[in-house]
C-alpha positions in Angstrom: 126.6 51.5 129.0 123.1 49.9 129.4 124.4 47.0 130.6 126.3 48.7 133.9 123.3 51.3 134.6 120.4 48.3 134.5 121.1 44.8 133.4 123.8 44.5 136.1 122.3 46.4 138.8 118.6 44.4 137.7 121.0 40.9 138.1 122.2 41.5 141.5 118.9 42.9 142.8 117.4 39.5 141.8 119.9 37.6 143.2 119.9 38.9 146.1 116.2 38.1 146.2 117.2 34.9 145.3 119.7 34.2 147.7 117.9 35.4 150.9 113.9 35.0 150.0 114.4 32.1 147.3 114.4 31.5 143.9 110.6 31.5 143.5 110.5 34.9 145.1 113.0 36.5 142.8 111.4 35.3 139.8 107.6 36.2 140.9 105.8 39.4 139.9 106.4 41.4 143.3 110.3 41.5 142.3 110.3 42.0 138.5 107.1 44.9 138.7 108.5 46.3 141.6 109.3 50.0 141.9 113.4 49.1 141.8 113.0 46.6 138.7 110.8 49.8 136.7 113.3 52.6 137.4 116.0 49.6 136.5 114.7 49.3 133.2 114.0 53.2 132.8 117.7 53.5 133.5 118.4 51.1 130.2 117.3 54.4 127.7 120.5 56.1 127.8 121.8 53.2 126.4 119.5 52.3 124.1 119.4 55.8 122.6 123.5 56.0 122.0 123.0 52.3 120.5 120.3 53.6 118.4 122.1 56.4 117.3 125.1 54.9 116.6 123.1 52.4 114.6 121.5 55.4 112.7 125.0 56.7 111.7 126.2 53.6 110.6 123.5 53.3 107.9 124.0 56.5 107.0 127.4 56.1 106.3 126.9 52.7 104.3 124.0 54.4 102.1 126.6 57.2 101.0 128.9 54.8 100.2 126.9 52.8 98.1 125.2 56.0 96.4 128.9 57.2 95.5 129.9 56.9 91.9 132.4 54.6 91.0 136.1 55.6 90.8 137.3 55.8 87.0 140.6 54.4 86.4 143.5 56.6 86.0 144.6 56.9 82.1 148.0 55.0 81.8 150.6 57.1 79.6 150.9 55.5 76.0 154.5 53.8 75.7 155.9 56.4 73.4 155.0 59.7 75.7 157.6 61.2 77.7 155.8 61.2 80.7 154.1 64.8 81.6 153.7 66.7 78.8 150.3 65.5 78.6 149.2 67.3 82.1 150.9 70.5 80.6 148.5 70.7 77.7 145.6 69.6 79.3 145.9 72.4 81.9 146.2 75.4 79.3 149.9 75.6 78.9 152.4 74.9 76.1 154.2 72.0 76.8 158.5 72.4 76.9 160.1 70.4 74.9 
């Protein structure tokens, strides 16, 4: 976003000044601090805001991942058990044979 709103137009403006007037003019304070360049610098702000918002959201997501407790491994059934019987007892129902 900021490339197309600010950096590319500023580069084209300076390239045009360099071709028509010379490199010394394109890099001079007259071009760099001109009103056109000031507007192009301000056109960079929306792209910077989007970038900063994305960085804040990514940092928040990373902090949430770091703060969440580790998952406990699932209990393995004992070799002699019949699989789901233990789940029914845990749920408060009598296990059916």
